[in-house]
Residue, then its C-alpha position, 0 to 999 in steps of 0.5 A: x360041746x361045740x353048741x356050748x362054746x359057740x356063743x363065744x365065737x359067733x358074731x351074734x353074741x357081740x351084736x347082742x351086747x352092742x345092741x344092749x349097750x346102745x340101749x343103755x346109752x339111749x337111756x342116759x339122758x332120760x335117766x339124768x333128767x329123772x334124777x334132776x326132777x326128783x332131786x328136790x325130793x331126796x330129803x322128803x322121800x325115804x329110799x323106797x319111794x325115791x327108787x319107785x319115783x325114779x323108776x316111774x319118771x325115767x320110764x315115762x321120759x323113755x316112752x316120751x322119747x319115742x313120740x317123735x316121728x324121727x325116732x322110729x326112723x333112727x331106731x330102725x336104721x340103728x337095729x338094721x345096722x347092729x343086728x342086720x334085721x333088714x327092716x324097711x324104712x317107715x312110712x309116714x301115714x296119717x292113719x298110723x301116726x300115733x299107733x306107730x309112736x306108741x309102738x316106738x315108745x314100747x320098743x325104747x322101753x324094751x330096748x333100754x331095760x333089756x339092754x340095762x339087764x344084759x349089760x348088768x348081768x354080763x358085767x357081773x358075770x365077767x367080773x366073777x370069772x375074773x375074780x375066780x382066775x385071779x384068786x386061783x392064780x393068787x394061791x387060793x382064798x375063800x371068797x363069797x359069790x352071790x351070798x355063798x362063801x366058796x373056798x378056792x384052792x390054789x395050784x393043782x387042787x384048784x384046777x376046776x377053778x378055770x373051768x368054772x370061770x370058763x363056764x361063767x364066760x359061756x354063760x355071759x355069752x349065752x346071755x348075749x346071744x339070747x339078747x340078740x334073739x330077743x331084739x330080733x324077735x321084738x324089732x319086727x313087732x314094735x318097729x316093723x310095718x303095719x298093715x296099712x304100711x304093708x299095704x302102701x309098700x305093696x302099692x308102690x311095688x305094684x306101681x314100680x312094676x307096672x312102670x317097668x312093665x310100661x317101659x319094657x313095652x315102649x322099648x319093644x315097640x320102638x326098638x322093634x319098629x326100628x329093627x324091622x324098618x332097618x332090615x328092610x332098608x338094608x335090603x333095599x340098600x343092598x338091591x340098589x347099590x349098583x343100579x341106583x346108588x342114590x336110593x341105596x344112600x338114602x336107605x343107608x341114611x335112613x338106617x343111621x338116623x333111625x338107629x341113632x334115635x333107638x339108641x337114644x331112647x334105649x339108653x333113656x329107658x335103661x337109665x330109668x330102670x337103673x335109677x328107679x324114677x319115673x320117666x319124665x321124657x316126652x312121649x310120642x303122640x298121633x300128632x307125630x304120625x308123619x314122621x312115623x309114616x315117612x320112616x316106613x316109606x323110606x323102608x320102601x313100603x307104600x303107606x296110604x294114610x287117612x288121618x283125622x285132622x282132629x287127632x290133635x285135640x285128643x286126650x293125651x293118654x289116648x293119643x299116646x297109646x294110639x301112636x304105639x298101636x299104630x307103630x306096632x301095627x306098622x312093625x308087624x306089616x313090615x315084618x310079615x308082608x314086606x313091601x306090600x301096601x299098607x293102608x292106615x285110617x285114624x278117625x274120630x267118631x262118636x266119642x271113639x277113636x278108630x285105628x284101622x290098618x290092613x295090608x295084603x296077605x303074603x304069598x305064604x297064605x292066610x293060615x300061616x299069617x294068622x298063626x303069627x300072633x307074637x308079643x306085638x299083638x299081645x301088647x296092642x291088645x293090653x294097651x287098648x283094653x287098658x283104656x276100655x277099648x276094643x281090638x280085632x286082628x286077623x285075615x279078612x275074606x278078600x285076602x288082606x290082614x286088618x287090625x282094628x282098634x277102637x278106643x273111647x275118648x271119654x271114661x266109661x263106668 
């Protein structure tokens, strides 16, 4: 029983009726235009040809209304708002232009004619329900419903009349609910994205995910490096606070500077993630290595750097990724080897960029160090292999940890 009366109280019933009403309203201009076009022929044609001509011309005008590209976008917006379908916004692609226009025309035709059918049918049913109740309250009478003559008694003898009126209302409610279901079934087929649009949307989503993954990796490298150096500098400040206040002061000043820089980058990255737009901020390259090395030295580590003078002429993408590789390598050295001296070599040889970092292994031993390959080395490998490069990392026979990355300066097949 509850399923029978549910349409009268369900919001989908009224959404279906509103969608049908929207279809009727959309057809008013084409219908008036068709009437104006056929007006001179009313004296020549009989009623049958006039009705057929009106149907043909109005249908053609409704279909032509779906040709402009903007109509499809508005139809999607209307259906999403009225029926809560959640269709994605159309993507303008050259290969799907006319195909989508004809699909939009088919949607408009279905929307208009189904809308007229629902509005006319529900209007007629509501009128019948009102007449039944009105005649019964008026004492009864004989009426003609759909060509059938029916005697409606008044009073208690006609107690079934309100039930019949309720049944008619339920029929109208079910018709509106069916219309909502029909509109929801047609909308994805005619207004939804086609294969090419779905592929374009998937590519956009993959690009966005790639952008976010890159930003997350940038954030990991930058903030991880800052936190590592700040931790070491804080230890230096604590140890020298009483014996060498000037050194402690320099360490605290370096912590303040590097932390402020990390906060600025964190705010920028989070802003990009919230807005969903691509980052336009300048990114560090190998020309910024001196600043990076100075921060590491301020943390108390000794860095011996052999930097190629030609690094300023490197391709931008290689220089940016190489900077992050060096930054992550220095961070790992500080995190795992403390203040052990670090050797850095940046060289350009035979159209290849070579980055080599090495430092003595800590007293814990080679095995413990070799197993500590976390996200940093994984990120380095991803960056280098993305540029078709090679990377090696691990302990050496002379008791050092060595990171070697080689990246081609020219694209290779």
